[in-house]
N, C-alpha and C positions, 0 to 999 in steps of 0.2 A: 504494500500500500504505499509506505513511504518512497519507496523507489518510483512508483507511478507518480506521485506529487512531484517528485524532482524532475522526471521527464516532462511532465507537464509545464512546470517554470521554464525550463531550460527553452522547451518551444514557443512558449510566450515572449522569452527574452530576443530568441532569434527571429521571430517574426517581428518584432519592435525594430530591431537592428536593421532587417532587410527594408521595413517600411522608411525607416531615417534615409538610408543610402538612396531610396527611391524619391525621396522628398527634395533630394540636394540640386541644387539649379545648376545646370550643366551650362559651359560658357555659349554664347551663340556661336551659329554654324559660322557666320561669316562676319566678323567684328570690324572688317573695313567698310562694311556698308550700314550705314545709319537705319536707313530704310526698312532692310533684312533685319537688323536687330529689332526694332520695335515692333516690325510683324511676326518675329520668331518669339519672342517673350512678351508675352501679356502682361500687360499692367506697367511696363518699364516706361512705355511712353508718358502715360499719366504721372508717373512718379518725377520722371525728369521735367514734364510742362509745369508741375506744382512746385518743384524746387526753383525753376526759373521765375515764374510769380513770385515766391517768396522773397527770393535773395537777390533776383535782378541779374544774373549770372545764364548766358545763353546755354541753352540745351547743348549746342555743338560743343562749346569751351568745356563745360562740365564730361559730357561724354569721351573727348578727346584725352582729358586728363585721367579718366577711368581705363581708358584704352591704354594709356603708357602705363599705369600704374600695375594693373592685373590682368591686362587683357580679358578683363571681365570673369575672372576665375572668382569665387565667393571665397574661398578659403587659402586665398595666395599669403605666402611669408617670403621673406628675403632668403635667399639660398643660405646653407649654411657654409661658414668657412670651413677650410680644411687642415687638417695638421698634418704635418709631415707629407703634405700633398695630396693624401688619399684618405686620411680618418675623417670621418665629420665632425665639425667641431659647433661650436654655439654658433648661434643666428646672430649678423649685426645689431639687430634690434627687435622688438616686438612690434612691427609692423605687421598689419594682419588686414585680411580682407578686401574687398573690392578698391576701395580707395587707400590701401596700404597705410592706412592711420595709424600712429603711435597711440599706444594704451592712454600716456597722458594727455596728447591732442583730443583724442576722443572723448575722454572725461570733461576737457574744457566744454566741447560741442554738447554733451549732454546735460552740462550744468546751464550753459548759456541759453538753451533752447527749454530746458525742462523736458527733456527726451531721455529718459532715465532708462527707459527699456529699448532703447536704439541699439542694434546687433551691427557689428563691422561686417558681417557675412551677408546681410541682406542689402538687396540693391537699393530699394526705397530710403532705406535709412543711410548708404554710402552716398548716393548722389544729391541728398539734402545736405551730408556733411560738407561734400565740396562745393555745393552752393553757398553755404555758410562760410567757409574757409575763405571762397573768392571773395563774398560780400564783406568780410573782415581785413581781406587784403586791400581791396579798393579804398577801405576806408583809413587804415592804419598807413599804406604804403605808397597812397595816392596814384592808383593804377588805375586805368578805364576796365569798366567791365566787360567789354570785349576784347582786350589785349591779352590774349592768349599767353604769348611769350612771356611777358613779365608776370602774369600769373601764376604760370607754370615755375618759375622762378621762386616766387615768394613762397609756393605750394611745398618745395623741396627744401629749400635754406630757412624756413619760418620768417615772420615778419620781422624779427630783428635783425636776423642775417641778411635779409633782404635790404634792410634799410642801412644796415653797414656794407654793402655790395660784397658780401662774403662771396658771391658769385664770380666776380671781377676776373680771377685767373684760370677760373674751371672752364676750359673750354669745351671740355667733353658734356658739361651741363647746359652751356648755351647752345651745343648742337642738338642736345636732346629735346630743349624747349623750343628749339626751332621746329624740330620734327613734330612736337606738341602742336605747334601753332598750325603747322601745314596740315595736320589730321584735322583738327578745328576746322580749316577752311573747307577742306575736303565734305567733311559731315556737313557743314552748314549748306553747301551746293546739294547734298543729297537731300537734306531735308526740305528744302526749298521746292524739290518736286515733288514731295509725299505726304507733307505735313497737313495738306488739306484733307487727301484721302484717311490719313492716320485720325483728324479729327472727326470725320464722319463717321469712323468706323466707332469710335468711342461714344458720340451721340446715339448712335444705333445701339450699343450696350447698355445705356444708360448711365455710363460713366461722369459725363457733363453735363 
């Protein structure tokens, strides 16, 4: 009898684990096509549009930053360092999730927005975080809301680092920022072609 009970508990745990794996959000099939992303991932356009309205950060800019940080992998983390060239070592930071947000910065976001239940591996929370951060960058660093190049520098270096121009001699980082800016322009061109149909689809399903 006790053995059967153990088997039943084990079966329940295995089922729960399988369900959790099944619920994990996979990355978009085509992360370089914004229209494809929003058609593929139900609710993502509404989340991004909501963040844009709340924080004044363009959808294309926020999505380009998420693309750079994680390529839309929900549980992304920085790669581990290597000890002796092959032994996995510690990670360089506790950055995690779609936005690769540090734990301390995420807690600042939660306190600032009263979003204490927000999770770094939830897309809606992550895109809202990026919008909030860009809005803060615009105020603290005097960056235009559509200036993706400088917004990404502030995102990477922090507001204090940006104002100290800590990126000045980081050629590699400025090249990455140029790539993010180009991605945002590419995304905006795509969005211009499909946003009206995305809005019609959302109205059809009663989301707006």
